[in-house]
C-alpha positions as CSV (number, residue, x, y, z in Angstrom):
1,M,65.9,83.7,-14.8
2,T,69.0,84.8,-13.0
3,L,72.2,85.6,-15.0
4,A,73.9,82.5,-13.2
5,A,71.0,80.3,-14.4
6,E,71.5,81.7,-18.0
7,I,75.2,81.1,-17.8
8,R,74.7,77.5,-16.7
9,T,72.1,76.9,-19.3
10,A,74.2,78.3,-22.1
11,L,77.2,76.3,-21.1
12,E,75.2,73.1,-21.3
13,A,75.9,73.2,-25.0
14,L,79.5,72.1,-24.1
15,S,78.2,68.9,-22.2
16,P,80.2,69.6,-19.1
17,E,81.1,67.0,-16.6
18,A,81.6,69.5,-13.9
19,L,80.3,73.2,-13.9
20,E,80.6,75.9,-11.2
21,V,79.3,79.4,-11.9
22,I,80.4,81.9,-9.1
23,N,79.2,85.4,-8.8
24,E,82.2,87.4,-7.5
25,S,80.5,90.8,-8.0
26,A,80.4,91.6,-4.2
27,Q,84.2,91.4,-4.2
28,H,84.4,94.2,-6.7
29,A,81.8,96.6,-5.3
30,G,82.7,100.1,-6.1
31,H,85.6,99.2,-8.5
32,A,85.6,99.9,-12.3
33,G,83.0,97.9,-14.0
34,D,80.7,97.5,-11.0
35,D,77.3,98.5,-12.4
36,G,75.4,98.0,-9.2
37,S,73.6,95.1,-10.5
38,G,75.4,92.6,-8.4
39,E,76.0,90.5,-11.6
40,S,79.1,92.1,-13.2
41,H,82.0,89.8,-12.2
42,W,81.9,86.0,-12.7
43,R,84.1,82.9,-12.4
44,I,83.4,79.7,-14.4
45,K,85.0,76.5,-13.4
46,I,84.3,73.8,-16.0
47,A,85.4,70.5,-17.0
48,A,84.2,69.3,-20.5
49,A,85.6,66.6,-22.8
50,S,84.4,68.8,-25.6
51,L,87.3,71.3,-24.6
52,N,90.1,68.7,-24.1
53,D,91.6,68.9,-27.6
54,L,91.5,72.7,-27.9
55,T,94.2,75.2,-27.3
56,R,93.8,77.5,-24.4
57,I,92.7,80.4,-26.6
58,A,90.1,77.9,-28.4
59,R,88.8,76.9,-25.1
60,H,88.0,80.4,-24.0
61,R,86.6,81.2,-27.5
62,A,84.2,78.1,-27.3
63,I,83.0,79.3,-23.8
64,H,82.4,82.8,-25.1
65,D,80.6,81.5,-28.2
66,A,78.4,79.3,-25.9
67,L,77.6,82.1,-23.8
68,G,76.7,84.3,-26.8
69,P,76.9,88.2,-27.1
70,T,73.6,88.7,-25.0
71,I,75.3,87.1,-21.9
72,I,78.9,88.4,-22.6
73,G,77.5,91.9,-23.1
74,R,76.1,91.9,-19.4
75,I,79.3,90.8,-17.9
76,H,82.1,93.1,-17.1
77,A,84.7,90.4,-15.9
78,L,84.8,86.7,-16.5
79,A,87.4,84.4,-15.0
80,I,87.5,80.9,-16.7
81,E,89.1,77.9,-15.0
82,I,89.1,74.8,-17.2
83,K,89.8,71.5,-15.4
């Protein structure tokens, strides 16, 4: 399973109405944090009712918790856009 698929599967726990998982690693090739895997820099665009009543920090924590330490440990940069 690709890392993108793992991210999508993990975030299903938040019951998103909309979810985009975008690999931006190619834009950061040769920069700090580029481990050569092609899976180091990610952007998540998500809309989920489960996040609506949370503060911005709590939303980000919920996403990190859903992803878990195994996935988070494999990502150098994660941009989160909550709709």
